[in-house]
N, C-alpha and C positions, 0 to 999 in steps of 0.2 A: 504494500499499499504506499502510495507516494505521500510525502508530507509537504510538498511544495505549496506555496501560497498562490492564490488565484486573485488576480486583480479585481477591484470593484466589489469586494465582498460587502453584502448588505448587513444591517443590524439583524434583520430576521434570520439570515443564514448563520450568524454568530449565535444567536439565542437558541435556535433549533439544534445546532451542532453540539453545544455545550450541554443542553438538556438531554439529548440522546446519549452522550457519554455517561451521564449520571445514572442512566438506566441499566448500566452494566451490573450483572448480578441479581437483579430484581426479576422475581418470577412471574407474578400476575400483575398486569397493569390495566386499570380501568381508564380508557382513553377518551377525553373529551373532544369536542369539535374544535376546528381551527388549528393553531400551531401545535397542540398536543398530538393530533392525528399526524401531522408531518414529522414530529420528533419520534414517535413510536415507530414509524415506517423506517426512518433512518437507523434507529437503534436495532431493529430487526435485521437490517442489512450490514450492520457494522459491529457495535458493541455488545449486542445480545441477541444472537439468532434464535435462541430458544425461548425467548419472552413469550408469555401467553397473553394475548391481547383480548380484552373484554370491552364490549360496546353497549351503550345504554339501550340499544334496540333489542337486547336479549341475546346477542351473539357472544359466545365464550369460546376461546381458543381459535380466534380468527387467523386465517392465513391469506390475507388479501393478495390478489395477484397484481394489483395496481393500487395507486394511492386512493384511499377512501375520500370521497367527496362529501361525505355525511356519515352519520351513525348508522343509517339504514341503507347505504349503498350496497348494491348487489356484490360488490367485490369483497365485502367483508363476511357475507353469508356463504358464498360458494367455497366449498372446502373446509368450512369451520367445524371444529370438534362437536359444537352443539349450538342450537338455537332455542332458548327457553322463554317462557312467558316473562312479562315484566314483574309479576308478583314473585316468580321463582328467582329471577335475577336479583332483585333487591332483598328478597326475604331469606334466601338461601345462600346465594353466592357472596352478596356484599355484607349483609348483616351477620351472615355465618362466619365472618372473619376470614374469608378466602381471598381477599384483594390486598396485595402488598403495597401498591402505590395507586392513588388516584391522581390522575393528571388533568388539571383544569386550567381554564383561563379565567379572567375577571376583569371588571372595569376599575375597581378600587380594591386596596388591601391595606389593613392597618398593621401596627407594629407587632401585633401577636398573631396575625395570619387570618384574621376574619376577612371574609370576602363580600363584595357587593356586586351583584350582577342584576339589580333591579331598576334603580333609578339614580339619576344625578340631579341634585337640587333638592328643593322642598317636596315633601310627599304629596301635598295637595296640588302644587303647581310645579312639577318637575321640569327641568331644563331638557332632560333626555329620559325617555322610557326604554329600558333594556329588556332583554328576553326573559329574565327572571332566573330561578334556581335551576330549572331542569332536574337533573339527578344530584346536583352538587350538594344540596342540603342533606342528602343521605350519605353521599360518598365522603364528605368531610369528617363525620364522627366515626365511620365504620371501616374505612381503609386503613391499613397500618400506618401510612404517612401520605402526605399530599405534596405534589409538585405543582407549582403554578407558573405559567408563562405570562409576561406582561410585555406588550410591544413598546409601551411608553413608560418611562420612569420620570415622573414630574410630581409636584405637589398635589395636583388633582387626582392623580392615580394612586399616590401614596400619602393620603391626607392623615392628619392627627386624629380626626374622627371621621368614620364612614358617613356618607349621607343616608345610607340604609345598610342594614346587616342582613345579607341573604343567607350566608353560610357561616355560623358562628365558630370561632376557634375554641379549643378546650378552656381557654381563659375566660372567654365570654360566656361559655356554657357553664362553668363553675360559678361565675358571678350571679348568673340567673337564679341559681339555687334550686332548680326544679329538674325532674326527670332523671334519667340514668346518665351516669358520666360516660363521655365518649370513649370508644374502644381504642381509637388510634391516637397518634401524637399530633395530629393536626399538620399544618403547613410545615415542611422541613426544608424545602428549597424554593426559591423564587428566582426565575431567570428573566433578566430585563435587557434593555438595549445598553445599559451602562455597566452591569456586573451581575453577581450572583450573591444573593442573600440567603442566610440559613438560620434555622433554629434547632437547637439540640433537644431540650426537654419540652414536654407539652405546655409548660406554662412560661417558658422563656420568651424574650423578645427577639425579633429578627435582628441579625447582625450582618454586616458586609464582610464577605469572606473572599471575594475576588472582584477585580475590576478589569474591564476589557482594555485591550491596548489603546493608549492615547487618553484614557479616562483617569482622573485623579480622585482621591477620597473627597476632596473639597467639592468636586463636581457632583458627586453622588449625594452628599450631604445637603448641597444647595437645592437638589430636586426632590428632597424627602421631607414630608410634612412634619416629622418629629425628629429628635436628637438621636440620630441613627448611631448605634454602637458599631465599632470596627473590630474585627478579629485581630489578635496579636500576630497571627501568622497569615496575614493578608497576602494574597497572591495575584499575579497577573494572569488572566485567562488565556489558556492556549488557544490560538486562532484556529479556525476551521482548516482542515487539511484539503489538499487538492482532491483526494478521493471523496471527501464529504461533499464538497462543492459540486463535483461531477454528479454524484448520485442525486443530490437535491435538485440540481437544474436540469440534468439530461435524462435521468431515469425516473425520479419520483414525481416531482411537480412540474411536468413539461408543459402544462396549460397555465402555469403561474396562478393558481387558485389561492395559494396561501403565500407564496414568495412574492414580496413587493417591497 
């Protein structure tokens, strides 16, 4: 595999390549739509050929022959290990503790990893209405851990307080004081156009663990709505390899559905 750099690498290609590498060694991944779909496809071709892909449409053990353009795309169904009902997927596969990583996107994330995919602005008169939770409200507490991809890293996407909480972190769930404690650790990795953030324990804050080439800690802190912690062993992200770029552009997303 070549490690040569390719000119004109986009922020999306960096985000997806780094996220795909982090899937190495993970067994079962519940893949959300958008960039998570692109990242799991790349991981299956590079860092983790044996990863078992699960989609919200009820597909378990997917072996897509091409990039999935949605969770119910025919390519995720053909050749899959099984296709189950929604109640079986969420009741037995997810809530049964059989998912290692839930891979999600979001419009906003807070310092503890709570997500907003519902509205931007005031509830009664929102600036933007978003698709809502989908399966994320179930994936957050029941997957072993959560990976999140964010195209933008700025104060509006990383606010001190969410405009609305769609998927509460373990911290927020504990503060509510009701119901059953989440099974999983919540968000453990966040991949953005500036770097990578991480949380170790279920009640820890996100901290910056890696910055992309040309990005400084001050750049990231200036674009974060809270006082961001920085890891003592902060690293510079390894750039995408020539092989990763080739796969993304020429094999996986040839129609540029997600790459932009």
